[in-house]
N, C-alpha and C positions, 0 to 999 in steps of 0.2 A: 572379250573376243576381238581380235585384230582384224582390220580391214585392210585389203590389199590394193595397191595402185601401181600400174605398170607405166613406165615412161620408155620411149624410143629415143635413143641418142644416135644422131647421124653425124659422122665426120667426113670431110672429103679427102680422106686418105684411108689406106687400109690399116694404118697403125695409129693406135691411140691409147691413151691411159685415162682412167678415171679415178680421181682422188677424192676422198671424203673423210670427214672427221669421224664417221661411224664405220670406216672400213671400206670394203668394195661396194661401189655404187649400185652394182646389179642386184644387191639385196640391201635396202636401206629402210630404217623404221624411224618414224617421227611421232612425237606425242601430238595429240590433237590441240594442246594448249600452247603449242609453239608459237611464239610471238611473231607477227608479220614484220618482214624485214630482217629475219634471221638468215645468215649465211649458212646454207645447208651442206653444200659440198662444192668441190672444184673439178672441172673437166680439164684434162691435159692431153693434147693431141699434137703429133709431130709429123713434119713432111720431110722425106729423105731429101728431096730436091730443094729444100729450104724455103719453099713458098710459105707464105703466112697462112695460118690456120684460123678460120673463123668458126663460131659455135652458134648453133641454133637449137630450138626447141619446138617440137611439134606435139600437140595434144590429140587424143582421139576425138573423132567427130561427136559433137554434141556434149563434150565435157567442158568444164570450167578451166580456166587458166589459174592454177594455183602457184606456179613458179615463173621465174624469169632468169634468163642467163646473159651474162655479160659476153657479148659475142667475141671480144678481144682476149679477156682474161680467162673465161670459163667459169666465173663464180655464179652458182646457182642460189637464187634468194626466194624465199617464201613470200608471196605477195598477197595472199588471201587466207583468212582463217580457215583451218581445218576443222572438220566435224566428223568424228568417227561414226556418229550415228546416222548420218545421211551420206557419207562419201562412199560411192561404189564404183567409181570410174577409174581408168588408168590413163597414164600420160605417156606420150611418145616423144622422145628427144632426139634431134638429129644434129650432126656436125655438118657444115657446108664448105666444099672446095670448089674451085672454078668448074671442073668437069665431073670429077667423081664425087660420090657421097657414100659415107660409111655411117651406118645406123646401129645403135646399141639399145636394146629393150632393157629398161630398168624396173625393177618391181619395188614399190614403196609400201611398207606396212604402216598404218596409222594406228597408234596405241591410244588407249582411253585414258581420259582425265575426268576428274569428278566435277563435271560442268553442268550437269542436269539435276533438276529438283524433283522430288517425288511429285507424281500427279494421281489425285484420286480419280477412280473410274466409276462410272455409273452414277454420277451425281445428278440432282440433288438426292440427299438421303432423307426419306420419310418413313418412319417405323410406326406401326400401330402395335400397342401392346395392351393386353387385358389388365384391368387393374387388381385382378387376383393372381396374376403371374407370380410364382414363388420367387422369393428372393435367391440371388445366385444364378438365375436362369440366363441362358443366352437369348438375346433378342434380335441380334443383327450383326453381320460381318462387314467391316470396313476393308475395302481394297484400295491400295495405291501401288503404282509401278514407278520404277526409276530405270531409265534406259542405260545408265552406267553399268559398268561391270564391277566385279569384286565387292570391296567394302562400300564403295560409293553407290552400288545398286541395291544393297540390303537396306530394309526398312524396319524401323521399329515405330510403335504406336503409343500415344498417351494422351490423357485428357487434361485440359486446362481446368483450374479451379477443382482439383480432385477432392479437397476436404469438404466442399459444399455441395459436391455432386452425389446424386443418388445412384450413379452408374459408375462402372469400371470397364476397362478394355484390356484385353491380352496384348502384351507389347509386341509379340512376334506374329500372332494369327490375325489380329485386328478384331476378335470377337468381342462384341458389346454386350455386357452382362449387368443385370441389377446387382447393387452391392448386397453383400451378405448382411442380413439383419434389416434390410430396407424393404418397405411394402409400399405399393402405390395405391392412391385413393382417388378415384375419378371426381368425387364430390369436392375434394380439396384443391387438386391440381390436375388440370386436364392435358396440358402441353408443357414439355420440357425441351430445352434447346441445349444441346451438348456440343462443345467445340473439340474436335479430334485433331491431334497434330501427329503428322507422319514425318519422320526424321531418318535421313540416310545415315550410312556408317561412316561417312567422310572419307576424303582422299586428296591427294595432291591436285593442286590447280595453280599454275604459274608459279610453282615452287612453295606453295604454302598449303597447309592443310585446311581444308574447306568442308564445312557441313551445311547441307542444305535441308530445308524443311518446308513443309505446306500444311495448310489447316482447312478444315471444312466443317461445316455445321450439320448436325443431325437432328432433325425434328422428330421428337418421340410424342405421339398422340397416345393418350391414355383412353382406352375404351371401357365403357361402362359395363358392369355385369349386374345381374340381379341380385341385389342384397338389401334392397330398401322396399318396404310395403307400400301399397298405394295410399293416396291421401286426397280426401275430398276438399274441394275448394268452393269458395262462395258460401260457406256455411254461415249462419244457419238458413236452412231452406224454408220459405213460405210460399204456398201457392193458393190461388183462388179460383173458385169455380162460380161463375155468375149463372144467374137464372135463364139466360139466353144461350148459355154454352151448349153447344152440340155435343152428342155423344161421340166418343173416340177422339175429343179435342185434347190436344196437349196442355197440360196445366203448368208444369214447371220441369225444368231439366236439371237433374244432379249431375255434377262433373266431379270425376276422380281421376287423378294423374298418377302415373307410376313414379315412385320416388327415385327411380334410376332414370335420369333424364337422357343418358347417352343412347341407350337402346331400350326404350320403354316397350313393355309387354302391353298387349291388348287388354282392355278392361271391360269386363262384363258386369252388368248390374242386376240385382235381384231385389225384390220386395219380400221382406221376411214375414211381416205381420203388420195389421192395422188397416189394410185396405178394405176388408169385409167384402170383397168381391166388386168394389166399385172403382178400383184403379189398377191400372197395369203399368209396367216399366219396360222400355225398350232396352234389350240386353246389351245392345252395343253403344247406343247413344246416351242412356240414361234419362231419356225423356219419359215423363210420368204423364199419363193420359187418363181421363175420366172415360169409363166405358158404359156408363149409364146416363141417362137424361138427368139433369139436375133436380127435376121434380121428383125423382125417385131415390134421391139420396136421404137417408134417415138421420143423419147427424149433420151438425153445423160445423164441426171441427174433426178433421181425421189426422191421426198422428201415424205416420208411416215409417216404419224401421226398414231402412234399405241397406244392401250389402254391395260393396265393389270388390270384385275378385280379378287378380292378375292371371291371364291365361298364357302359359308359355307356348313356344312353337309346337310342342308336342300335344297341346290342347289341355293341359293339366292346370287346375287352379293351384297356384303356388302361395299366394299371400291375399289377405282380406282387410277391408276397412268398413266401418260401420258409421251411419249417420241417421238423423231423423228429419223427415219432411213433414211440415205442418201445412195441411190444406184446409182452407176455410171456405165454406159454401155461402156466398154473398148475394145479395140483390144487386141490380144494375148499378154499376159504377165501373165502367168499362175502360177506363183510362189510367193505368198506373203511371207513376213518375218515370220519366225516361231520361237517361244520360246521353249527352251528345258530346262528340269531339269536334275537331275542326273539320272533319269530313263527313259528318253525320252521326247517327246513333252508334254509341260505343259503350261497351262494358268492361273495357280493360285500358288502363292508363299506366304508362311506365315512365320512370325518371331515374337518372343516374346523378348522384351528388356526392361530395365530400362529407365525411362524418363530422358531427359537432358543429353544424351551422349555428349562427347566432340565434338566440331566442327571439322570437317575434318576426323572423324572416319568413317572407312568403315563398312558397314553392311555385316559382313563375313558370317553371317547365310544364306544369299540368294545366292544360286549357280544357276545363269541364264546365259544361252548361246542363243543367237539369230543368225538366220541363213536365208538367201534367196538364193534358189536353182537356180535362174536365173543367167544369165552371163551379164557382162558389166554394162551398165548404169541401166538395169532392176534390178541389184543386189544391187545397192546403195540406202541406206535408212537412215533416221534420227531416232533417239531414243529421247523421251522425257516423262517426267512424267507428268500425268494428275491428278490433285487433288489440295489440298492445296498448294499454291504456296510458294516458298522461303524456304521450310524446307529441302528437299533433292535435290540433283542434280545427274544426271546419266552421267556416263562416260564409253565409248566414246559417243559423240553426233551424230556423223556420221560414218556409218559402211559400209564397201564394203564386201559382201558375208557373213562373219561370224565374231563375236566378243564375248568375255567375258563381260558381263554386270556388272558394279560396280555402287552401289549406295552409295553416300557420305552425311554425315550430313553436312548441311549448315547453319541451324538455330537451336541451341540447345534449345533457350528459347521457341521456339514454339512446341517443342516436351514436352508437358506438360500433365500429367496424369489427371490433374484437368480440362483440357479442353476437351481432347480426350482420352478415354480409348482404342479406336481402331483408327488407321489411315489407311485409304484405299486409294490407288492410282491405276491409270491404267498406265502401262508401255506400250506406244504406239511406235510402229515401222511402219514408213510410208515411202514409197519409194520417192525418190527425183526427178529424171530425167524421169519419165515415166508418161504418160498421165493418167494411171490408179491410180496412187498413192496408189498402193497397201498397205495395212496396216494390222496390227494385233495387239491385245492388250493382255496383261496379267495382272491379278489382283495382286497387291501387298497389302497384309494385314499385318499390324504391331500391334501387341497388347503390350501395354505398361504396365509397372509395376510401382507402385508408390514408391516414396522415399520422405523422409522429406525435401522438397526443398522451403517451403514456411514459412515465418515468420507470426506469428499472426499479424493482422492489425487491428487497431482501426477504427471505423466508423468516427471518427473525431480526429483531432490532439489535440484538447483541449475540455474540458468540463466546462460549466459555470452553477453554481447552486446557489440558494439562500435559506436560511433557517432562519426563525425567531430565535431570540435569546432565546425565551421561549420554544423552542422545548424540550421535554423530552429526556433523553438519550435513545440510540437505535433508534432514528428517521432516517427514510431513507432520503438521501440528493439527490442523483443522480445515475443512472444506466449507466455504461459504457459497450460498447459491442465491442468485437474484434472477427474477423472471421478467421479461418486457414482452407484453402480449402484442406489440406491434408487429407487422409483417415486414418481410425482406430484410434489408440492411438496417432498418430502424429497430429491429428486434435483437440485433446482434449486441452483446454486452462485453465490455472490457473491464477487467478488475484491476485495482491498484490499492497500495496501502500507504498511509502517511501518518506522522506523528512522532513524537519524541521516543516512544517505545518500539518503533518499528525498524530500528537500525539493524537489528539481528535477524530480520525475517524477510522473506520475499513471498510474492503470490503470483501464481500462474494467471496470465491476463485472460485466458479463455475458460479454464476449468475452475478457477476461484480456489485452488488448493494452496493454503498458506504453509510455507516450509521455511526451515532455518537456513541462513546464509551457508554456503559451503564451507566457509572459514569460521562460522560462529562456535563459540565455546560457551556453554550455559553453566552458570554456577549459582546455586540457590543460596550459597553463603554471601555472595555479593549483591545479586538482585534476584529476588524469587518471583516477582510479578511484573508483567509488562501489559500495557494496554495502549491500543492505537485504533485508528479508524480505518475502515474498509470501504472503498468507493467502487460502486458499480455505475458505469457510464455508457450510454448508447453512442451512436455515430455522430449525432448532433450535439453532443455535450450534456444531454440531460442525465442527471445522476442522483443517486440516493446514497446514504451513509449508514453503515452499521459500525458498532464498536466491538472490537475483539479484546477479550480478557484471557491472558495466558498466564497460567501459573507453573513456574518451574518446580517440580517435585524433587525434594531432597533425597539424595542417595547417600547411603553411609559410606563416605569416602574419606573420613578422618578418623585417626586413632586418638584416643585420649593421651594428653601429654603432661608429664610432671615438670615442674619448672626446674627440677634438677633430679637426675637419676640416682644419685647418691646424696643422701641427706643425713644430718645429724641433728638430733633432738635430745633435749634434756627433760626427763620425766620425773616429776614429784610424785611420790607415792600418793595415790588419792586423786591426782589430777591427770587429764588426758593430754595427749598431744594429737596434732591434726596433720593429715597430709591431703594434697588437693591436687587433682588432675583436671585439665579443661578440654573438653572435646569441641572442635571448631564447627561441627555440623550445624545446620540451620534449624532444624526441627526435631521435635521429640518423636520417637524414642531414641533418635540417632545421637543426640547429644546428652543424654542421661547416662551418668556414670556410676557404676556400682563398684565398691571396694571389697577386697578380700585379701586375707593373708595367705600367701602361697607357701611360704616357709619360714620358720622361726627357730632359733636355737637359744634356749631350749623350746620345746614345743609345749603348747597348752598353758602359756603364760600370758599372752596377750589376747584380747578381743578388739574387734574392729567394727564400728558402725557402717553398714553396707551403704548408707546413703551420704552421710557426712564425712567419712574418712576419719573419724576420731578414734584413735588407738588408746586403749586403758588396759591396766592390769587386770587379771582375773580377780574376782571379789574376794577370794580367800587370801590374796596377797596384800598384807597391810603393814609390813615392815621389811627392812633390809634383811633381818634374820631369817625370815622365811625364804627370801630369795637366795641366801647363802645356803639354805639346807637343799635348795632344789639343784644348784649348780656349784662347781668348784671355781667358776670364774669370779674372782673376788673384786675385780674392777667394775662389775655390774654395767658392763657395755655390751649390749646385745644387738645382733643384726636381724632385721625382719625384712622379708621380701614381700612387698605389697603390690597386688595386681589391681589396675584400674581398668574396667571393662565397660564398654558402652552396650546399650540394649538395641542396637540396629540389627539388620539382617543383611548380609552376614555380619557378625559381631567382630569388633576389633579391640585388642587390648594392649596395655604396655605395663611394665613392672618398674619399680623403684626399690632400691636398697636403702632402708632406714636404719641407721646406727643410733641406738637409744641408750642414753646415759641415765641410769636409775639412781635417784638419790632421795634422801629424806629431808624434810623441812627443817633447817637448822636456824634460820633467822627468827626474830620475833614475829609472831603472827600478826598479819595486817596486810593491806593492800600493797604497800610498797615492797614488802618481802616477796609477796607472790609475784609481783611484777618483775622484780630482779631475778628471780629464780626462772621465771618463764622466758626472760630475754637473755638468759645465759648463753643459749646457742645462737642468738641473733644479736650481736653487739651493735650493730647499726641501729636497731629499734631503740636500745637503751640510750645511744648517743643522740639520736633525734629528740628523745623526750628531755635529756639534759640540756640540749641547746634551746628547747622551747622554754625551760624553766629560766634559763639564763636571760633569754629575750625579754620575758615578762619582768625580771628584775630590772633590767636596764631600762625599760619603759617606765616602770614606777620611779626609779631614781630620776629620770629626765623630768617627769612631771613634778616631783618635789622640787627639784632645783629650779624649775621655771617658776613655780609658785613662790619660792623664796625671793628670786630676783625681782619679781614684779612687786612683792610686798616691800622690799627694801627700796626700790626706786621711788615708791610713793612718799618715803620718809625723808627728813633732813638731818640723816646721821651718817657719819663716817664709820663703816663697819671696821672693826679692829683687825680683820684679817686681809685687808687690801693692802696693795703694794704699789709704789710708783714705779712705772716701767719706762716712762718717757725720759730720755736723756735731755740734759739742759746745757746751754751754752755757758762758757766760763764767764763769770761775772765776780765783781768785788763783794766781799762779805757784807751783810747787812748789820745794822746796830740794833736791830729789834730784838728783845728779849722773849724767850719763850721757856721760862722755867717750868712751867707746867707740862711741857712736852719733853719727854726723855727717850733717847734712842739707846738701844742696846743690841749687841750682837745676839743672834740666835740662830739655831740651827733651822729654824722655821722661817722662811722669808717673810711670811705674815706677821711675825712678832716684832718687826722693825717698827712698826707703827703702834704698838701696845701702849696704852696710857698708864702711867704709874698709879699706885694707890693713893698717894698723897695729893694728887691733883684732882681727886674726885670732889674735894670740898669746894672748888672753884665754882664761880657762878655761871658756869656754861657759856663762856664767852664765845666759844667757836662752835657751840652745839655739838661737841662730840662726846659728851657723856650722857648715859641714858637716864635722864631724870623721868620720873613718872608723869610729872605734869610739865610740859615744855612751856618756855616763856613765850608770850605772845609776840608775834612779829613786830619789828619797829614800825612807827606810823610813817617815818620818812627814811630815806636812805641814808646810812651814816656817812659822815664827813670823811673825805679821804684823809689819811694820816699825814702829819707833817714830813716834809721831805727829810730824810735822813742825812746825817753829815757824811756824805760820801763825795767822791770825786765826781767832778762834772762828766756828763755824757755817761754815767753809770746807769744801767737798765734798772727800771721798776720792776716789781714783782708782786704777785699776790698768792695768798694761801687759800686755796679752794677749801670749802667746808662741806659742800653738797656731793660732789663727785667723789670724795673720798681720796683725793690725791693732790698733793702739793706740787703744783706745776707753775713756776713763776714766768710772767711774760717779760720777755727781754727786748728792749728796744735795739734795732740793728745799729751797729757801729763798726767802725773799722777796727778790727781786732787783729792781733797777731796770730800768726798760725800756731805758736805754741800755746796760747791761751785757750784755743778751741779744743785743746786735748783733754781738759778737765771734765770730768763726768758730773751729771746733775746731782748725783749723791753727795760729792765733796762739796759742792757749792751750797747745798741745803744744810749740810752740817755746820759749815763755817758761819752761816748766817744765824743758825739757831744759838750758837755760842755767843754772838754779839748780843743777841736778844737777852740772854740771861744776865748779862752785866748792866742792863738798863731796863728795870722792870716796868718803868712808867710808860714804855713804848709798846704795850701789848695790843693796844687798839690799832696798831699800824697794819694789821692784817685786814684784807679787803674782803667782805663777803661777796660771793657771786651769787 
């Protein structure tokens, strides 16, 4: 909605013009978020006589000055912020001349901008809800208003922490409801605080889209309804009637309370049996009185069975509880033990503490004193706690007259908020040495506060799951569950996984559902089993672990495959041939292959073993003659189509064409013949075996040669097959004679050093003939031979006998280049010829 504002413009001449950026100033609209200082419009007036024109502005009485005008130029400027929601006045503007005034009334429309936030009305919000209100019921309506118009004035509602909230709100109407499937329980939670957010639809403000919101808190009080029976407190009940007790005196009071503490019903009490007309009970207070004089009571002990009934507002009994009161008639001992607090006698003591206090800690918040006004043995009594056993102990246990009562923690683990939010005990004081056994009780009520004392615990130490290998990414595998009995945020659990096997999996942090990665591809043939750890952690980092074992189930997704689709085999009559196909699946029966013959030409000739793939001829075919009688195909090469089929579901199969060349055994019978025939169609196999045989022969030859070499090296003999290969320098022929050594040409290079037959009779001077008994070695080294009649500076030389080569040592000298061209062989032959001419020089050889 637009607000209107009128301005009166006065000019001191009858003629004027009003110029504005928005058109005629008589009808002007401005947005309420127009910035202060904005030039809104321009006044233009003229005087026919040429006098100067001045401008002025006048506002209605009582209105604020929102604009200012330049009296010389006529520029009108906004000087104060506009607010459409409160602006309801009009403005008068006047032009001024010396004597005459001309006025113009201008109407200004203020348009809306989204400058207002939603406001909740009728706050604070306090709602009372019965605990048995059905889920989904409306319990309250929230209302908020926004003074803006259009989308800026529309309001939607929502709740904070919607996932942890037990309530929901209608986003348009603001109606607050209990969530579907949620029930309230007064005994568990009596008050909820719900934060409601109101948000407008947004709009323009200073040229930008702006959204405003507001929040408020709704207090929801859960009211109790009658759904719990009454409960006796202070049991067991013991009462005493003394000999001086007057008739109609109160003996003991039984107390029962309604289990529904919010709006408890009235309790009425009744004696069912055991009174024998001697006792009565007050129906409203539970006080039991003796109606006879003690002297008329016939029994010493009375067992009264009493009943407490809830009475609803209609006067009907709705629930009942039962208890027993023991009343003993005793002689005078008229002072039972009495409990005192800081302000006097007291029979109820309360304390609030955190769970799991240290063992041995004293409950210092309880100030309890016990006293018996009797004297002597009548004043001696025992103290004990009646209630859950083993949690606390009381000190002292025996009292004479009076003592300060101390309660000490004995079992810290049992003081558990998750088991008991309230621990109730009876502190019983009972006399020891009196027949009356006077006693009294005091209620000890301990309210526990929670701590984060529990670790999240999995429902199982390990989880086993199976998933097919063809499952798509993101498939759920298994859900793990853990529980933390702590309350509030301490009970919230976050799940995670880790370990080498967790790469392909994810876990939802709240629900504990383990699922595969969106991109994960499972393959049982690659990895069929995964295991990793699952961690359940609370908000303070306490955690527990479980182990997940995931098995990838094999799916029959591979077909059997032959190494070749067309194979050639040679079959000897009486021996089978074999085909083989491999299935890459991981598990049985998906990878078990069965073989069958799909087609054969001619038919009924071959049989195949279903499991091994061995193909053989029918039993009646024992020769080629029988085959020739079956078919006109004389070359005996037949084609057989073999199918390999796995046992998976669905089953996959593949085929291969087998060309079989049938022949009879023509070689001599034996393993080598069978091997050659079987390897006829596989030449690489035969080549490999041949290479292996040759390798063995080479190894044997090397071993024999090595043994021969080492045997010869240990002897003093020149082997007749050795040859001098080292070249010698040119030197003058020697005069030494070696008639026993004869050289001859031979095609074999080793024969150059063969010893002639006529030299075998020599006395083995050089130890080169093989005598059976070699001569003993000389005692001393032989004398060097006399110098031969050679030219001076001629080199000396030696004939080696052990190494089997004649290699003369040559003394270095200045030789001509032409002399160096002679070979060692020529020099040695020349020297041997000289030796022949002088037989006495045989000893000129030097033994090395």
